[in-house]
C-alpha positions as CSV (number, residue, x, y, z in Angstrom):
1,M,110.9,39.5,156.5
2,R,113.4,40.2,153.6
3,V,111.4,43.4,152.3
4,L,111.1,44.7,155.8
5,L,114.9,44.6,156.3
6,D,115.4,46.2,153.1
7,M,113.0,48.9,154.0
8,I,114.9,49.5,157.2
9,L,118.1,49.5,155.2
10,L,116.7,52.2,152.9
11,L,115.5,54.2,155.7
12,A,119.0,53.9,157.5
13,I,120.5,55.5,154.2
14,F,118.5,58.5,155.0
15,L,118.6,59.0,158.6
16,A,121.7,57.1,160.1
17,P,125.6,57.9,159.9
18,W,127.3,56.2,157.0
19,W,129.0,53.7,159.2
20,L,125.8,52.5,161.1
21,V,124.6,51.6,157.6
22,V,127.6,49.7,156.6
23,L,127.6,47.8,160.0
24,F,123.8,47.0,159.4
25,G,124.4,45.8,156.0
26,I,127.3,43.5,157.1
27,A,125.0,42.0,159.7
28,L,122.4,41.5,156.9
29,L,125.3,39.9,154.9
30,F,125.5,37.0,157.5
31,V,121.8,36.8,158.0
32,M,120.5,36.7,154.5
33,D,121.5,34.6,151.3
34,R,122.6,36.5,148.3
35,F,121.7,40.0,149.8
36,Y,122.5,42.1,146.8
37,E,120.7,44.8,148.2
38,F,123.9,46.0,150.1
39,I,125.3,46.7,146.7
40,I,122.4,48.8,145.8
41,A,122.8,50.6,149.2
42,G,126.3,51.4,148.4
43,F,125.4,52.9,145.2
44,F,122.5,54.9,146.8
45,I,124.9,56.2,149.4
46,D,127.5,57.5,146.8
47,V,124.5,58.9,144.4
48,L,123.0,60.9,147.4
49,Y,126.1,61.6,149.5
50,G,129.1,61.0,147.4
51,N,132.1,63.4,148.0
52,K,134.7,64.5,145.7
53,I,137.6,64.0,148.4
54,V,137.7,60.1,147.6
55,S,138.2,60.6,144.0
56,I,140.5,57.8,142.2
57,Y,140.9,58.9,138.7
58,H,137.5,60.8,138.8
59,F,135.7,57.7,139.8
60,D,133.5,58.8,142.8
61,L,131.7,55.5,143.7
62,F,133.6,54.8,146.8
63,F,130.8,53.2,148.8
64,F,129.6,51.1,145.8
65,I,133.2,49.6,145.3
66,V,133.4,48.8,148.9
67,A,130.1,47.3,149.0
68,V,130.9,44.9,146.0
69,V,134.2,44.1,147.8
70,L,132.6,43.4,151.1
71,Y,129.9,41.2,149.5
72,M,132.2,39.1,147.8
73,F,134.5,38.7,151.1
74,F,131.7,37.8,153.3
75,S,129.9,35.5,150.8
76,R,133.2,33.6,150.6
77,L,133.8,33.5,154.3
78,K,130.1,32.6,154.8
79,V,130.6,29.6,152.7
80,S,133.9,28.7,154.5
81,I,132.4,29.2,157.9
82,R,129.5,26.7,157.2
83,A,131.9,24.1,155.5
84,N,134.1,24.0,158.6
85,V,131.1,23.8,161.3
């Protein structure tokens, strides 16, 4: 199942708009445990479609940083939701 979802995410990187890939990745963060592929997807988006508009000190890996931050945030959120339920 995980491999199939990874393939769908990879296909979405090439065919879907960026916001749909991010939403799909966030949904997979909730469903899957330790979904590191979301960080890799953020890196692929930057490598394939990175733009020079969002450049902080010539660091152009915007989606990669966003993916890392979202991964850490949703990992902690998942733990706290499971602890309170």
